[in-house]
Backbone as a chain_set.jsonl record, in Angstrom:
{"seq": "MDKLRLPADLGKAIAQYREAHKLSAVAVASKAGRSRTVLHKLERGEDVTVASLFNILRAMGLCLGLQKAGMPTLEEMQQRFADDGDDAGGGHAA", "coords": {"N": [[-219.791, 121.602, -69.979], [-220.182, 121.011, -66.655], [-219.18, 120.674, -64.077], [-216.153, 120.843, -63.0], [-214.181, 118.317, -62.308], [-211.633, 116.461, -62.165], [-208.304, 116.257, -63.217], [-207.734, 116.357, -66.48], [-210.549, 117.426, -67.125], [-210.422, 120.12, -67.173], [-208.492, 120.863, -68.025], [-209.47, 119.654, -70.683], [-211.275, 121.659, -70.901], [-210.064, 124.527, -70.602], [-208.818, 123.991, -73.181], [-210.898, 124.163, -75.016], [-211.902, 126.518, -74.295], [-209.994, 127.967, -75.197], [-209.392, 127.741, -78.041], [-212.379, 128.165, -79.157], [-212.62, 130.548, -78.504], [-210.187, 131.298, -80.25], [-207.918, 131.851, -79.583], [-204.356, 131.653, -80.123], [-202.112, 129.145, -79.188], [-198.916, 129.829, -79.035], [-199.69, 132.667, -78.803], [-201.363, 132.712, -76.427], [-199.492, 131.191, -74.213], [-197.194, 132.731, -74.821], [-197.891, 135.213, -73.44], [-198.854, 134.423, -71.15], [-196.107, 133.671, -70.052], [-195.154, 131.316, -69.971], [-193.954, 128.581, -71.696], [-195.372, 126.586, -74.751], [-195.712, 124.336, -74.56], [-196.34, 123.276, -71.809], [-198.65, 124.965, -71.691], [-199.464, 123.121, -73.377], [-199.261, 120.681, -72.077], [-201.613, 121.614, -69.621], [-203.535, 121.338, -70.819], [-204.112, 118.438, -71.685], [-204.957, 117.579, -69.322], [-202.226, 116.88, -67.512], [-199.88, 116.926, -65.544], [-198.733, 120.423, -64.207], [-197.95, 123.551, -62.743], [-199.064, 125.403, -59.885], [-198.635, 128.174, -60.153], [-198.188, 128.302, -63.287], [-200.632, 127.564, -63.711], [-202.461, 128.917, -63.196], [-201.108, 131.646, -64.207], [-201.732, 131.285, -66.906], [-204.563, 131.034, -66.971], [-205.034, 133.662, -66.322], [-203.761, 134.884, -68.718], [-205.761, 134.271, -70.58], [-207.988, 135.813, -69.722], [-209.34, 134.169, -67.721], [-210.773, 132.815, -64.442], [-210.919, 130.872, -61.635], [-213.66, 129.687, -60.109], [-214.825, 128.593, -56.553], [-217.153, 125.642, -56.076], [-219.004, 123.579, -53.343], [-218.471, 120.404, -54.075], [-220.721, 118.133, -54.313], [-222.447, 115.178, -55.021], [-221.333, 113.174, -57.529], [-222.656, 113.327, -61.395], [-224.697, 110.505, -63.149], [-223.949, 110.234, -65.419], [-221.149, 111.794, -65.122], [-219.86, 109.496, -63.775], [-219.865, 107.286, -65.124], [-218.504, 108.852, -67.124], [-216.029, 108.516, -66.375], [-215.905, 106.054, -65.436], [-215.357, 104.773, -67.687], [-213.088, 103.533, -69.448], [-211.993, 101.438, -67.787], [-214.296, 99.802, -67.983], [-213.332, 97.219, -69.63], [-212.417, 95.11, -67.78], [-214.402, 94.434, -66.24], [-216.781, 92.41, -65.623], [-215.933, 89.647, -64.6], [-212.999, 87.183, -64.25], [-210.576, 85.605, -67.023], [-210.921, 83.621, -69.423], [-209.155, 80.423, -68.906]], "CA": [[-219.279, 120.91, -68.932], [-220.957, 122.01, -65.791], [-218.312, 120.643, -62.928], [-214.425, 120.357, -63.208], [-213.993, 116.988, -61.024], [-210.375, 115.661, -62.543], [-207.29, 117.708, -64.562], [-207.805, 116.257, -67.748], [-211.667, 118.108, -67.484], [-209.533, 121.297, -66.564], [-207.964, 120.619, -69.5], [-210.415, 119.843, -71.82], [-212.214, 123.448, -70.878], [-209.083, 125.235, -71.09], [-208.341, 123.917, -74.88], [-212.282, 124.491, -75.67], [-212.232, 127.984, -74.158], [-208.831, 129.038, -76.285], [-209.877, 127.333, -79.506], [-213.518, 128.9, -79.664], [-212.173, 132.533, -78.861], [-209.113, 131.829, -81.341], [-206.723, 132.378, -79.016], [-203.128, 131.026, -80.665], [-200.988, 128.391, -78.069], [-198.511, 131.032, -78.825], [-200.28, 134.108, -77.894], [-201.146, 132.47, -74.841], [-198.007, 130.953, -73.497], [-195.986, 133.98, -74.681], [-198.66, 136.502, -72.694], [-198.612, 133.701, -69.604], [-194.738, 133.714, -69.554], [-195.117, 129.72, -69.936], [-194.246, 127.993, -72.889], [-196.443, 125.815, -75.146], [-195.238, 122.728, -73.263], [-196.396, 124.145, -70.649], [-200.199, 125.016, -72.031], [-200.279, 121.631, -73.928], [-199.698, 119.853, -70.973], [-202.296, 121.796, -69.038], [-204.821, 121.286, -71.893], [-204.436, 117.287, -71.91], [-204.562, 117.119, -67.908], [-201.543, 116.317, -67.347], [-199.244, 118.111, -64.362], [-198.246, 122.067, -64.005], [-197.469, 124.206, -61.429], [-200.187, 126.261, -60.092], [-198.365, 129.109, -60.798], [-198.698, 127.919, -63.969], [-202.156, 127.265, -64.358], [-202.982, 130.537, -62.726], [-200.619, 132.446, -65.682], [-202.247, 130.867, -68.159], [-205.465, 131.327, -67.271], [-204.898, 134.885, -66.55], [-203.395, 135.134, -69.627], [-207.077, 134.471, -71.24], [-208.999, 136.286, -68.99], [-209.865, 133.426, -67.011], [-209.906, 133.033, -63.119], [-211.118, 129.901, -61.257], [-214.523, 129.823, -58.522], [-214.836, 127.711, -56.172], [-218.336, 125.169, -55.592], [-219.27, 122.456, -53.323], [-218.717, 119.076, -55.021], [-221.795, 117.233, -54.419], [-221.961, 113.787, -55.348], [-221.13, 113.023, -59.189], [-224.054, 112.346, -62.047], [-224.145, 109.122, -63.128], [-222.654, 110.568, -66.461], [-219.902, 111.851, -64.701], [-219.753, 108.421, -62.711], [-219.941, 106.571, -66.689], [-217.309, 109.266, -67.925], [-215.487, 108.652, -65.345], [-214.927, 104.601, -65.424], [-215.335, 104.221, -69.272], [-212.025, 102.708, -69.535], [-212.082, 100.46, -66.864], [-215.201, 98.288, -68.238], [-212.771, 95.968, -69.909], [-211.912, 94.604, -66.601], [-216.067, 94.157, -65.735], [-217.778, 90.742, -66.02], [-214.695, 88.218, -64.07], [-212.099, 86.677, -64.599], [-209.939, 84.932, -68.251], [-210.751, 81.928, -69.187], [-208.335, 79.282, -68.752]], "C": [[-219.621, 121.781, -67.151], [-219.706, 121.903, -64.181], [-216.85, 119.539, -63.509], [-213.805, 119.421, -62.289], [-212.301, 116.533, -61.152], [-209.549, 116.995, -63.46], [-207.81, 117.571, -65.923], [-209.545, 116.902, -68.028], [-211.269, 119.304, -66.969], [-209.355, 121.495, -67.807], [-208.235, 121.032, -70.829], [-211.11, 121.47, -71.848], [-211.709, 124.186, -71.346], [-208.912, 125.075, -72.9], [-209.503, 124.09, -75.762], [-212.106, 125.936, -75.921], [-211.268, 128.934, -75.33], [-209.42, 128.803, -77.765], [-211.285, 127.826, -80.063], [-213.577, 130.508, -79.27], [-210.644, 132.857, -79.887], [-207.901, 132.542, -80.538], [-205.498, 131.254, -79.4], [-202.589, 130.496, -79.136], [-200.149, 129.369, -78.098], [-198.785, 132.032, -78.3], [-200.214, 133.522, -76.413], [-200.784, 132.566, -74.146], [-197.257, 131.983, -73.691], [-196.552, 135.136, -72.896], [-198.703, 135.88, -71.113], [-196.993, 133.958, -68.981], [-194.566, 132.143, -69.49], [-194.924, 129.402, -71.731], [-195.057, 127.125, -73.444], [-196.26, 124.867, -74.409], [-196.227, 122.744, -72.752], [-198.376, 124.086, -70.496], [-200.46, 123.357, -72.622], [-200.241, 120.432, -72.989], [-200.962, 120.365, -69.979], [-203.384, 121.317, -69.592], [-205.055, 119.376, -71.925], [-204.185, 116.875, -70.664], [-203.505, 116.163, -66.821], [-200.888, 117.414, -65.672], [-198.148, 119.412, -64.777], [-198.552, 122.358, -62.942], [-198.793, 124.845, -61.295], [-199.613, 127.453, -60.194], [-198.491, 128.961, -62.731], [-200.039, 128.15, -64.53], [-203.017, 128.751, -64.037], [-202.179, 131.623, -63.912], [-201.277, 132.373, -67.069], [-203.712, 131.23, -68.179], [-205.856, 133.001, -66.954], [-204.602, 135.366, -67.848], [-204.308, 135.25, -71.134], [-207.792, 134.563, -70.96], [-209.882, 135.838, -68.657], [-209.515, 133.562, -65.763], [-210.803, 131.893, -62.969], [-212.436, 130.607, -60.232], [-214.256, 128.198, -57.861], [-216.374, 126.908, -55.393], [-218.193, 124.253, -54.942], [-218.982, 121.292, -53.978], [-220.091, 118.657, -55.048], [-221.301, 115.848, -54.858], [-222.364, 113.904, -57.155], [-222.494, 112.459, -59.66], [-223.373, 111.388, -62.214], [-223.635, 109.287, -64.533], [-221.214, 110.787, -66.178], [-219.127, 110.42, -64.728], [-219.172, 107.722, -64.277], [-218.914, 107.133, -67.024], [-216.126, 108.337, -67.472], [-214.189, 107.099, -65.255], [-214.905, 103.996, -66.232], [-214.496, 103.642, -69.578], [-211.893, 101.214, -68.857], [-213.492, 99.107, -66.905], [-214.899, 96.961, -68.847], [-212.616, 95.092, -69.398], [-213.419, 93.916, -65.815], [-216.074, 92.704, -66.312], [-216.87, 89.108, -65.796], [-213.6, 88.158, -64.899], [-211.954, 86.206, -66.003], [-210.242, 84.263, -67.762], [-209.44, 81.249, -69.572], [-207.188, 78.566, -70.046]], "O": [[-219.273, 122.895, -66.759], [-219.482, 122.849, -63.426], [-216.615, 118.436, -64.001], [-212.916, 119.803, -61.528], [-211.754, 116.263, -60.083], [-209.894, 118.035, -64.021], [-208.291, 118.543, -66.507], [-209.87, 116.861, -69.215], [-212.007, 119.604, -66.031], [-210.006, 122.223, -68.556], [-207.844, 121.87, -71.64], [-211.325, 122.176, -72.833], [-212.172, 124.785, -72.318], [-208.904, 126.029, -73.678], [-209.377, 124.169, -76.984], [-212.108, 126.54, -76.994], [-211.511, 129.948, -75.983], [-209.842, 129.714, -78.477], [-211.428, 127.914, -81.282], [-214.356, 131.383, -79.647], [-210.135, 133.935, -80.196], [-207.196, 133.503, -80.848], [-205.637, 130.088, -79.03], [-202.616, 131.203, -78.129], [-200.365, 130.134, -77.158], [-198.178, 132.403, -77.296], [-199.386, 133.733, -75.528], [-201.018, 133.397, -73.268], [-196.539, 132.298, -72.743], [-195.969, 135.532, -71.887], [-198.618, 136.573, -70.099], [-196.707, 134.315, -67.838], [-193.618, 131.794, -68.786], [-195.562, 129.862, -72.679], [-195.754, 126.631, -72.558], [-196.97, 124.768, -73.408], [-197.174, 122.156, -73.273], [-199.111, 123.516, -69.69], [-201.405, 122.618, -72.346], [-200.967, 119.44, -73.061], [-201.45, 119.388, -69.41], [-204.252, 120.845, -68.858], [-206.193, 118.995, -72.195], [-203.373, 115.963, -70.511], [-203.691, 115.327, -65.937], [-201.451, 118.31, -65.043], [-197.108, 119.36, -65.435], [-199.266, 121.714, -62.173], [-199.587, 124.912, -62.234], [-200.578, 128.166, -60.47], [-199.069, 129.909, -63.262], [-200.396, 128.764, -65.535], [-203.93, 129.345, -64.611], [-202.933, 132.434, -64.45], [-201.31, 133.172, -68.005], [-204.186, 131.692, -69.217], [-206.918, 133.475, -67.356], [-205.235, 136.371, -68.172], [-204.039, 135.81, -72.197], [-208.723, 133.868, -71.368], [-211.021, 136.275, -68.823], [-208.464, 134.124, -65.455], [-211.54, 131.677, -63.93], [-212.337, 131.713, -59.699], [-213.781, 127.162, -58.326], [-216.78, 127.379, -54.331], [-217.299, 123.537, -55.392], [-219.736, 121.377, -54.947], [-220.646, 118.953, -56.106], [-220.139, 115.472, -55.015], [-223.274, 114.467, -57.764], [-223.249, 111.679, -59.08], [-222.221, 111.109, -61.882], [-222.828, 108.427, -64.886], [-220.275, 110.22, -66.737], [-218.132, 110.159, -65.404], [-217.952, 107.713, -64.446], [-218.023, 106.346, -67.344], [-215.466, 107.584, -68.188], [-212.977, 106.91, -65.145], [-214.58, 102.811, -66.152], [-214.935, 102.752, -70.306], [-211.726, 100.134, -69.425], [-213.65, 98.065, -66.27], [-215.59, 95.944, -68.804], [-212.584, 94.037, -70.031], [-213.391, 93.031, -64.96], [-215.466, 92.151, -67.229], [-216.972, 88.025, -66.372], [-213.303, 88.807, -65.902], [-213.037, 86.242, -66.588], [-210.224, 83.926, -66.578], [-208.781, 81.612, -70.546], [-206.521, 77.563, -69.792]]}, "num_chains": 1, "name": "protein.A"}
C-alpha cells in the first residue's frame, strides 16, 4: 500500500505490520501505555486520539511521514467507492 488516504488504510497498514513482525497486541498496547481496545480500534480505522496513534506507532518502532497526496489512482478510487456501487444504475422498480 503506497499511500494511506483513509483511517481504514492506516489501520490496515498498522495491523499488517504488527502481524508481519510478530508483535502481539498485548505487548504493543502495554508498551504504548494503551489498552488493546484502543489498538484494535486503530487497526479497524476507527477514531482514536492522536496521542494514542503516536504512542502505538512509537511502541512498534514506527513513525509517520507526510507527502503530497496528488490525485488518487484508478485503483484507489475503485476501492474507495466499491461499496457505493450497489446504488449505481438508476432507481428502483415500482
